[in-house]
ZAMARGU-4260 file (C-alpha; in steps of 0.2 Angstrom, whole numbers, plus 5000, padded with zeros to 4 digits):
<rodrens>
0) 5000/5000/5000 | 5007/5017/4995 | 5010/5030/5008 | 4996/5041/5004 | 4981/5029/5005
5) 4989/5022/5022 | 4990/5040/5029 | 4972/5043/5023 | 4966/5028/5032 | 4975/5032/5048
10) 4969/5050/5048 | 4951/5044/5044 | 4951/5033/5060 | 4960/5045/5072 | 4955/5063/5067
15) 4936/5062/5070 | 4930/5076/5082 | 4914/5079/5091 | 4909/5092/5078 | 4900/5079/5069
20) 4890/5073/5084 | 4871/5071/5083 | 4860/5069/5098 | 4859/5051/5104 | 4842/5044/5106
25) 4848/5032/5120 | 4862/5034/5132 | 4875/5021/5129 | 4878/5010/5144 | 4895/5007/5149
30) 4893/4990/5157 | 4912/4988/5161 | 4911/5002/5173 | 4898/4992/5184 | 4909/4976/5185
35) 4915/4972/5202 | 4934/4972/5203 | 4939/4956/5211 | 4957/4961/5214 | 4951/4972/5228
40) 4945/4965/5245 | 4932/4979/5246 | 4918/4976/5234 | 4920/4991/5222 | 4915/4994/5204
45) 4928/5000/5191 | 4918/5016/5190 | 4919/5019/5209 | 4937/5013/5213 | 4948/5027/5218
50) 4964/5020/5210 | 4966/5018/5191 | 4960/5001/5184 | 4954/4994/5168 | 4942/4979/5166
55) 4939/4968/5151 | 4924/4957/5151 | 4909/4952/5140 | 4910/4956/5121 | 4925/4967/5124
60) 4935/4952/5131 | 4929/4941/5117 | 4936/4953/5104 | 4952/4955/5113 | 4956/4937/5117
65) 4973/4931/5111 | 4985/4917/5114 | 4995/4927/5127 | 4989/4937/5142 | 5000/4952/5137
70) 4992/4953/5119 | 4975/4951/5126 | 4976/4967/5137 | 4988/4977/5125 | 4975/4988/5118
75) 4970/4996/5135 | 4977/5013/5138 | 4994/5012/5147 | 4996/4994/5144 | 5007/4985/5131
80) 5014/4968/5129 | 5031/4960/5129 | 5035/4949/5115 | 5046/4933/5113 | 5037/4925/5099
85) 5018/4921/5099 | 5020/4910/5114 | 5026/4923/5126 | 5018/4940/5130 | 5018/4947/5147
90) 5009/4963/5152 | 5018/4979/5152 | 5010/4992/5163 | 5015/5011/5161 | 5032/5005/5156
95) 5034/4993/5170 | 5036/4974/5166 | 5044/4958/5173 | 5046/4957/5192 | 5037/4974/5194
100) 5020/4968/5187 | 5011/4954/5197 | 5001/4942/5186 | 4987/4934/5197 | 4974/4920/5195
105) 4959/4927/5205 | 4970/4935/5218 | 4984/4922/5219 | 5001/4922/5210 | 5002/4912/5194
110) 5016/4902/5200 | 5026/4902/5184 | 5044/4908/5181 | 5039/4922/5168 | 5049/4935/5178
115) 5065/4925/5177 | 5067/4926/5159 | 5059/4935/5144 | 5057/4919/5135 | 5046/4911/5149
120) 5027/4911/5146 | 5014/4916/5158 | 5004/4900/5163 | 4987/4908/5162 | 4975/4905/5148
125) 4966/4921/5143 | 4952/4912/5133 | 4945/4904/5149 | 4944/4920/5158 | 4928/4928/5164
130) 4936/4945/5166 | 4953/4953/5167 | 4957/4967/5178 | 4972/4978/5176 | 4978/4989/5191
135) 4988/5003/5185 | 5001/5011/5197 | 5008/5002/5213 | 4997/4987/5219 | 5010/4983/5232
140) 4997/4987/5245 | 4987/4972/5240 | 5000/4960/5233 | 5017/4964/5239 | 5033/4970/5232
145) 5031/4961/5215 | 5017/4973/5211 | 5026/4989/5212 | 5022/4994/5194 | 5004/4986/5194
150) 4995/4970/5193 | 4984/4960/5181 | 4971/4949/5189 | 4963/4935/5178 | 4946/4929/5185
155) 4942/4912/5179 | 4929/4905/5191 | 4937/4888/5193 | 4933/4888/5211 | 4914/4893/5211
160) 4909/4906/5224 | 4890/4906/5221 | 4877/4896/5213 | 4874/4897/5194 | 4859/4907/5187
165) 4853/4890/5179 | 4856/4872/5183 | 4867/4870/5169 | 4876/4883/5158 | 4892/4886/5148
170) 4900/4892/5133 | 4911/4885/5119 | 4921/4892/5105 | 4929/4885/5089 | 4941/4896/5079
175) 4953/4895/5064 | 4966/4907/5058 | 4975/4910/5042 | 4992/4918/5046 | 4997/4903/5056
180) 4985/4889/5052 | 4978/4891/5070 | 4965/4879/5077 | 4958/4883/5094 | 4944/4874/5103
185) 4937/4879/5120 | 4923/4872/5132 | 4917/4878/5149 | 4903/4871/5159 | 4896/4877/5176
190) 4881/4869/5185 | 4872/4868/5202 | 4864/4853/5210 | 4845/4853/5213 | 4848/4857/5231
195) 4858/4873/5226 | 4872/4869/5237 | 4884/4859/5226 | 4892/4869/5211 | 4904/4862/5199
200) 4915/4870/5185 | 4924/4861/5170 | 4934/4869/5157 | 4946/4863/5143 | 4956/4872/5129
205) 4967/4866/5115 | 4976/4877/5103 | 4988/4873/5089 | 4997/4884/5076 | 5010/4883/5064
210) 5024/4895/5060 | 5017/4912/5056 | 5018/4922/5040 | 5028/4938/5040 | 5027/4953/5028
215) 5046/4952/5023 | 5062/4946/5030 | 5063/4940/5048 | 5080/4949/5050 | 5078/4968/5052
220) 5087/4979/5039 | 5097/4987/5053 | 5104/4970/5058 | 5106/4965/5040 | 5116/4981/5036
225) 5127/4977/5051 | 5132/4960/5044 | 5130/4963/5025 | 5148/4959/5021 | 5147/4941/5029
230) 5148/4927/5016 | 5132/4918/5011 | 5121/4930/5021 | 5108/4934/5007 | 5105/4915/5004
235) 5102/4912/5023 | 5089/4926/5026 | 5072/4920/5031 | 5058/4927/5021 | 5039/4926/5022
240) 5037/4913/5036 | 5046/4914/5053 | 5053/4897/5058 | 5051/4892/5077 | 5035/4902/5079
245) 5023/4887/5080 | 5013/4885/5096 | 5003/4871/5105 | 4993/4874/5121 | 4982/4863/5132
250) 4973/4869/5147 | 4960/4861/5158 | 4952/4862/5175 | 4939/4854/5187 | 4932/4863/5202
255) 4918/4860/5214 | 4911/4870/5229 | 4898/4868/5243 | 4888/4884/5244 | 4879/4888/5260
260) 4868/4902/5266 | 4883/4911/5274 | 4898/4906/5264 | 4906/4893/5253 | 4921/4880/5252
265) 4928/4874/5236 | 4943/4867/5227 | 4950/4865/5210 | 4963/4856/5201 | 4970/4863/5184
270) 4984/4860/5172 | 4992/4871/5159 | 5004/4864/5146 | 5011/4874/5131 | 5025/4870/5118
275) 5032/4884/5108 | 5047/4888/5098 | 5060/4903/5100 | 5060/4912/5084 | 5078/4917/5079
280) 5086/4905/5092 | 5095/4895/5079 | 5103/4911/5073 | 5108/4915/5091 | 5116/4898/5094
285) 5126/4900/5078 | 5134/4915/5085 | 5138/4907/5102 | 5154/4899/5097 | 5164/4887/5108
290) 5183/4889/5111 | 5186/4878/5096 | 5177/4891/5085 | 5163/4879/5081 | 5145/4884/5084
295) 5139/4881/5101 | 5124/4871/5096 | 5126/4869/5078 | 5111/4881/5074 | 5098/4869/5081
300) 5080/4875/5084 | 5076/4879/5102 | 5059/4873/5109 | 5051/4875/5126 | 5039/4863/5135
305) 5030/4871/5150 | 5020/4860/5161 | 5011/4867/5176 | 4999/4858/5189 | 4989/4868/5201
310) 4978/4864/5216 | 4968/4878/5224 | 4957/4878/5240 | 4946/4893/5243 | 4933/4897/5257
315) 4922/4911/5263 | 4911/4915/5277 | 4899/4930/5279 | 4895/4940/5295 | 4909/4934/5307
320) 4908/4946/5322 | 4914/4963/5316 | 4919/4956/5299 | 4906/4957/5285 | 4916/4944/5275
325) 4931/4932/5278 | 4940/4925/5263 | 4954/4912/5263 | 4964/4906/5247 | 4977/4893/5246
330) 4987/4887/5231 | 5000/4874/5227 | 5009/4875/5210 | 5021/4862/5203 | 5029/4870/5187
335) 5042/4862/5175 | 5049/4872/5161 | 5061/4862/5149 | 5071/4869/5135 | 5075/4858/5120
340) 5090/4861/5108 | 5085/4850/5094 | 5080/4833/5102 | 5091/4836/5117 | 5087/4843/5134
345) 5096/4859/5137 | 5090/4867/5153 | 5076/4862/5165 | 5068/4875/5177 | 5057/4868/5191
350) 5047/4880/5202 | 5036/4874/5216 | 5026/4888/5224 | 5014/4887/5239 | 5004/4903/5244
355) 4991/4907/5256 | 4980/4923/5258 | 4967/4929/5271 | 4956/4944/5269 | 4944/4950/5282
360) 4933/4964/5277 | 4926/4974/5292 | 4912/4985/5296 | 4915/5004/5298 | 4927/5008/5312
365) 4928/5026/5316 | 4919/5029/5299 | 4931/5018/5289 | 4925/5002/5281 | 4940/4992/5276
370) 4949/4975/5276 | 4964/4967/5285 | 4974/4955/5276 | 4988/4943/5277 | 4998/4934/5264
375) 5012/4921/5264 | 5022/4912/5250 | 5036/4900/5247 | 5045/4898/5231 | 5057/4883/5228
380) 5066/4887/5211 | 5079/4875/5203 | 5088/4877/5186 | 5099/4863/5179 | 5108/4863/5162
385) 5121/4872/5152 | 5111/4888/5151 | 5105/4889/5170 | 5111/4907/5172 | 5101/4908/5188
390) 5106/4897/5202 | 5093/4887/5212 | 5086/4897/5227 | 5072/4897/5240 | 5061/4913/5242
395) 5049/4916/5256 | 5038/4931/5258 | 5026/4936/5272 | 5015/4952/5272 | 5001/4961/5282
400) 4990/4974/5276 | 4975/4985/5279 | 4965/4995/5267 | 4951/5007/5271 | 4938/5018/5263
405) 4927/5032/5269 | 4916/5045/5261 | 4916/5063/5266 | 4901/5070/5256 | 4906/5071/5238
410) 4924/5065/5242 | 4929/5047/5244 | 4945/5043/5253 | 4956/5027/5253 | 4970/5024/5264
415) 4981/5008/5265 | 4997/5001/5274 | 5007/4985/5271 | 5023/4978/5278 | 5032/4963/5270
420) 5046/4952/5275 | 5056/4944/5261 | 5070/4931/5262 | 5080/4925/5247 | 5094/4911/5248
425) 5103/4903/5234 | 5109/4885/5236 | 5127/4889/5234 | 5127/4905/5245 | 5146/4904/5248
430) 5151/4905/5230 | 5137/4916/5223 | 5132/4927/5237 | 5125/4927/5255 | 5107/4924/5259
435) 5097/4941/5260 | 5082/4947/5269 | 5072/4963/5267 | 5059/4973/5275 | 5047/4983/5264
440) 5034/4995/5269 | 5021/5003/5257 | 5009/5017/5261 | 4995/5023/5250 | 4982/5038/5250
445) 4969/5041/5236 | 4955/5053/5234 | 4940/5053/5222 | 4930/5070/5221 | 4913/5070/5213
450) 4912/5088/5207 | 4896/5084/5198 | 4886/5068/5195 | 4895/5066/5179 | 4912/5073/5183
455) 4925/5067/5195 | 4944/5070/5198 | 4955/5058/5207 | 4972/5060/5216 | 4984/5047/5222
460) 5000/5047/5232 | 5010/5031/5235 | 5026/5025/5243 | 5029/5008/5238 | 5045/4997/5240
465) 5051/4981/5231 | 5064/4969/5237 | 5077/4962/5224 | 5073/4945/5216 | 5084/4930/5216
470) 5087/4933/5197 | 5093/4951/5201 | 5104/4945/5215 | 5112/4929/5209 | 5112/4928/5190
475) 5129/4923/5183 | 5131/4916/5166 | 5126/4916/5148 | 5107/4920/5145 | 5104/4915/5127
480) 5086/4923/5127 | 5094/4940/5129 | 5110/4936/5120 | 5120/4942/5134 | 5129/4937/5150
485) 5119/4943/5165 | 5128/4946/5181 | 5118/4949/5197 | 5123/4960/5212 | 5121/4951/5229
490) 5122/4968/5238 | 5107/4975/5230 | 5095/4985/5242 | 5077/4988/5242 | 5070/5000/5229
495) 5057/5013/5234 | 5045/5022/5222 | 5035/5038/5226 | 5021/5041/5215 | 5009/5055/5212
500) 4994/5055/5200 | 4980/5066/5195 | 4965/5058/5185 | 4949/5065/5177 | 4933/5056/5172
505) 4918/5064/5163 | 4903/5054/5158 | 4888/5063/5150 | 4876/5054/5140 | 4884/5045/5125
510) 4901/5053/5129 | 4914/5047/5141 | 4932/5055/5143 | 4946/5049/5155 | 4963/5055/5157
515) 4977/5054/5169 | 4995/5061/5172 | 5008/5053/5184 | 5026/5054/5190 | 5035/5040/5199
520) 5052/5044/5207 | 5062/5029/5211 | 5076/5028/5224 | 5088/5014/5220 | 5079/5008/5205
525) 5085/4990/5200 | 5089/4988/5181 | 5099/4978/5169 | 5113/4990/5163 | 5123/4987/5147
530) 5142/4988/5148 | 5156/4989/5135 | 5162/4972/5140 | 5161/4959/5126 | 5164/4940/5130
535) 5155/4928/5118 | 5141/4940/5120 | 5138/4957/5127 | 5139/4958/5146 | 5124/4966/5156
540) 5125/4969/5175 | 5110/4971/5187 | 5113/4987/5196 | 5104/5002/5205 | 5102/5020/5202
545) 5089/5033/5205 | 5076/5035/5191 | 5060/5044/5186 | 5045/5038/5176 | 5033/5051/5169
550) 5018/5048/5158 | 5000/5052/5153 | 4986/5042/5145 | 4969/5047/5139 | 4953/5039/5132
555) 4937/5045/5123 | 4922/5034/5121 | 4908/5042/5111 | 4892/5035/5104 | 4890/5049/5091
560) 4875/5042/5082 | 4860/5031/5089 | 4845/5030/5078 | 4838/5015/5087 | 4841/5003/5072
565) 4859/5008/5070 | 4872/5013/5083 | 4889/5021/5079 | 4903/5023/5092 | 4920/5030/5092
570) 4934/5026/5104 | 4951/5035/5104 | 4965/5033/5116 | 4983/5037/5118 | 4997/5034/5130
575) 5015/5039/5133 | 5029/5035/5146 | 5046/5042/5148 | 5059/5033/5159 | 5076/5040/5163
580) 5090/5038/5176 | 5090/5052/5188 | 5108/5053/5193 | 5124/5061/5186 | 5140/5055/5178
585) 5145/5037/5178 | 5149/5024/5191 | 5164/5013/5191 | 5161/4994/5194 | 5170/4978/5194
590) 5162/4963/5185 | 5167/4945/5186 | 5161/4935/5170 | 5161/4916/5171 | 5171/4907/5158
595) 5171/4888/5159 | 5179/4883/5176 | 5186/4900/5179 | 5181/4919/5178 | 5187/4934/5169
600) 5187/4950/5179 | 5184/4967/5172 | 5183/4985/5177 | 5171/4996/5168 | 5158/5011/5170
605) 5140/5012/5169 | 5130/5028/5166 | 5119/5035/5180 | 5109/5047/5168 | 5100/5044/5151
610) 5086/5034/5145 | 5081/5017/5153 | 5082/5002/5141 | 5067/4994/5132 | 5053/5006/5137
615) 5037/5005/5127 | 5034/5018/5114 | 5021/5031/5114 | 5004/5026/5105 | 4988/5033/5098
620) 4974/5023/5093 | 4956/5023/5087 | 4941/5012/5084 | 4925/5015/5074 | 4911/5003/5080
625) 4894/4999/5072 | 4879/4989/5079 | 4863/4985/5070 | 4852/4971/5077 | 4862/4955/5078
630) 4877/4963/5069 | 4891/4972/5077 | 4907/4977/5068 | 4923/4988/5071 | 4938/4995/5062
635) 4953/5001/5072 | 4971/5006/5071 | 4985/5009/5083 | 5000/5020/5078 | 5016/5015/5088
640) 5028/5029/5087 | 5047/5027/5083 | 5056/5024/5099 | 5072/5033/5098 | 5074/5038/5117
645) 5085/5023/5120 | 5098/5018/5132 | 5117/5016/5130 | 5120/5001/5119 | 5102/5000/5113
650) 5096/5003/5095 | 5080/5014/5090 | 5065/5005/5084 | 5055/5011/5068 | 5037/5017/5070
655) 5022/5006/5063 | 5003/5005/5062 | 4993/4990/5066 | 4975/4990/5058 | 4962/4977/5064
660) 4944/4974/5060 | 4930/4963/5069 | 4913/4958/5063 | 4900/4947/5073 | 4883/4940/5070
665) 4873/4935/5086 | 4858/4924/5086 | 4847/4921/5101 | 4837/4905/5101 | 4820/4901/5108
670) 4827/4890/5121 | 4838/4904/5129 | 4854/4899/5121 | 4864/4910/5109 | 4876/4908/5094
675) 4889/4920/5087 | 4898/4919/5070 | 4913/4930/5070 | 4928/4935/5060 | 4943/4945/5066
680) 4956/4953/5055 | 4974/4959/5061 | 4988/4969/5053 | 4977/4973/5038 | 4991/4983/5030
685) 5002/4969/5031 | 5015/4980/5039 | 5032/4975/5046 | 5031/4978/5065 | 5045/4976/5078
690) 5041/4977/5096 | 5054/4989/5105 | 5053/4980/5122 | 5057/4963/5114 | 5075/4956/5114
695) 5070/4948/5097 | 5065/4963/5088 | 5079/4961/5075 | 5075/4943/5072 | 5056/4941/5074
700) 5043/4954/5068 | 5025/4953/5072 | 5014/4942/5061 | 5008/4949/5045 | 4990/4950/5038
705) 4979/4937/5046 | 4960/4933/5048 | 4953/4922/5062 | 4935/4916/5061 | 4924/4904/5070
710) 4909/4901/5081 | 4904/4904/5099 | 4890/4896/5108 | 4882/4902/5125 | 4870/4890/5134
</rodrens>
């Protein structure tokens, strides 16, 4: 497509203004605003919550669902996704990712190792979710130091908490895709016994795809130019299809609860198994030469097999003394992640996690309705193999918190306090570093002021702390996923974030506008710094420095025409985040890089100022929606800006535009069931798109033009 038509399409989607508005016959209902946010122990809707939150459910969730959790939520303001091929996508919230964004399964951690390495998948299947909640800003108050940047809570209902509306109900979906030969099938069943006391849940999913099509070459032009003089390079360039991008996922669960007049008790057993390739991995292994000059793994493909088994027990009791509700949650997760190099096992990661959480929501005390909570977890992590750059370790966390809310006329105030004790110990502490223990304390205050029934502003202040992870403390070795040696720092201290935010929300008839600006000042921010040291690969060091994140996001949702027969709506959104080190000059450090049975020692310097690496680019997006009787359709586009605010040793990423479209036909049957036929198109411009936050951006572009189609059944 030439530049002019592409630009015209983009402007047509994004440049619409309220000057074309007509009076709406009916007020458009924003159902998502009325959904109760399960991530909070206080029953609160998304509309009434004092802190920023986004919720996906219903039709919006059906349209957004993708193979990874990160991609599913990536069209929400302030939220993007990491990318390590189609099997790996973790949410990035306001520029924060990895160990700073907690991924939860209905309030409990997922129990995977997706924070250990960028090539490790999240073990939660978004297709089976009832709703997905994204808490933006520090959620440490509720979920500890791993949520200093935010939290994503997936509600799946695997342990039923109430009787179903009908004795037997469920949903199913079959879909196929063109860009990767996708075949996906999903089934969910829920039911209640005749007595109304016994409730069951069953779900299952199978997904299988091949290698996906790409618009051009797998290797970026920048990387090609860097190596263009190498012999045979042109013949080896991959074009049209990305090798190593195939995916297979299976997930299933069985849950059952007893529901009484004052509470419930239930349990669930689930499994999650996924097998995916690492695009560009063979190329990376070709570059990792041994001492004899031969390729380290002869260019073999790299595949990952992830298997997780999870047992949950949940219970609740209402009206217990001064407490309105008491909720307890327990989970035991057994996780194994095996990396295959060709047909041989390369590295095995085992992660056994046990977690318990208690929430006691109390009646008003001195005018403050609130909740006390306690949380405890233990993680036993082990890595065995040639690429086990992180040693085996044991982590223990324990926390206590209180959160309270009180109304002062048109002003709703929320206060919170949490204290955690974190302990981390590596197996070989004498050689790697001593066991560490940390105390972290988080404080939060938020106000929501209803200036009018349709307009409110919110203010938030937080002091949140995060303790270093085992990966940041003890990493020592070649990390093939990032194509670098990663060296931990056993002396890292707690990082502290001080956040201030102002938000505005206006909802009048068919028009809804939301916007917020925020700033986060970090003391002792932990990050992976590049160096000028080059062994078999670049050397990166976990270190600390002061840093500042600033950003803004806005969204407009407007039903600009409603004739009764036809309804047209427009959604516009944009977000931007800037992240910089807040120090001066450079710091001298000493680095010991493992090399076989010995180590090489280096002295180098790292910058204490400049941009932080792999920060998500600014975006602006729009979506035009249409509804008529059983039909609904949409056409949207998101423009990702060029990211040239890069860190030392980091390359800029070109801008790109992704255009998508959706159409659905809905049929209600006389028996109360429903059917939907749908088609979803992605990357309609077939544009080459490379994700700046991805370590694979020069090896693995996003998929080209594709269409997914299928049928849904609701019964």
